[in-house]
N, C-alpha and C positions, 0 to 999 in steps of 0.2 A: 825597158818599156813598162814592165809590171810595177816597178818601184815608182815611176812617175805617175802611173795611174792611181796608185794608193795615196800618193801625196796630193794629187788633185782631188781625190775623194775626201781626204781629210780637210782640205780647204773648204770644199763645198759644205761638209758637215759642220765645220766651225762657223761659217757664215750663217748657215741655217739656224744653229743653236743661238748665235748672237742675235739674230733677227727675232727669234722666238722669245728670247729673254727681254729684248727691248719692247716687244709688243705686249707680252703678258706680265712683265715685271711690275709696271705701274698699277695694273689692275690688282695683282696679288698684294702689293704693298698697301694700296688704299683699302682693301678688304680687311687687312690685318690692323691697320691703324685707325679706321673710321669708328666713330661711336656707334654703339649697338642700338641705343634708344632713339626713336624719331621724335623730334619736336613737333608740336602742332603746326608751326609755321611751315614745316617741310611739305605738308600736304597742300599748301596754298599754291595758287597759280604762279605767283611771283614770290621769290624768296628775298624780298627786300626789307622785310620788317614792318611794312605798312599793309593794312587790309586793302584788298583790291576794290575798286569802284566800278560797278557795272559788270558786264559779261566779258569773257575773254574772246569770244568769237565776234569779231567785227568784220565788216565788209570793206575791203580795199578796192579802189578804183582800178580798172584795167590799165589805165595810163601808168600806174606805178609799176606793174609787171612789164609792160612794154619798155619803159625807161630802164628797168633792171636788165632786161634781155639785150638792149642796145649796149649798155655798159659792158656786159659780159662778152658780147661779140667783139667790141673794140679792145677789150683786155686780151682776148685770145689772139686777135689780129696783131696787136703790138708784139706779143710773144712770138708770133710767126715772123714779123719783120726784122727782129734783131739778128737771128742767124742768117736771114737772106741778105741783110745789109753787110754782114761780115764777109759772106761769100762774094757779094757784088764788089766790095772794096778790093778783094783779092783778085777778082777777074778783071777789074779795071786795069790793074798793073799788067796783067797778061794780054789784054787787048781784045777779049771776046765777051764784052759786056752788053752789047746791044740787045740781044734777046732777053737777058735778065732785066734790063731796064724796062723793056716793053711789058714783061710779065708783072713787074712791080707796079708799073703805071696802071695796068689794067686792074690789078688787085686794089690799089688805092682808089681808083675810079669807081669800082664796084662799092667800096665802102662809102664813098661820097654819095652815090646814088641811094644807098640805104638811108643815109642821114636825110637826104632831100625827101625821100618817101615818108620817113617818120615825121619830118617837119610838116609836110602837107597833111598828114593824118592827125596832127595836133598832139603828138606825144610830148612835146616839150612845153606845152601850156599846162601849168599846174593850177587849174581852177578847182576851188573847193566845192565838192558835191556833197549834198546831204541825202541820206537814204532814210526812207521811212521804214520803221519796224512793223512788219505785217504780222 
């Protein structure tokens, strides 16, 4: 029993050191290989070689953020539906899938209601708005 405990501890330590190496290794290598002098373009807002035009702080419309949040919600929901679909497919074979079908239906129905709500609020209408600088 004591020998198995030591082997398990060695495995944990090996994985911990490997994770630490993978996390800190690129940082240490970049510090060793990066040039020491900074170019004047490095202090610029954008490092594309062109001088920036105007200020970096601009106002985005709220619609942009709502659209991004809806996209994020649907991406997470799709990630949820993949494992549920696999379990549902397995339970269809076993014959106890009615409750799972109802849960999936309610889940997708809630998503559909969120899309209808966003549509009524005008999230999907991309009208160009101009803001006056005060």
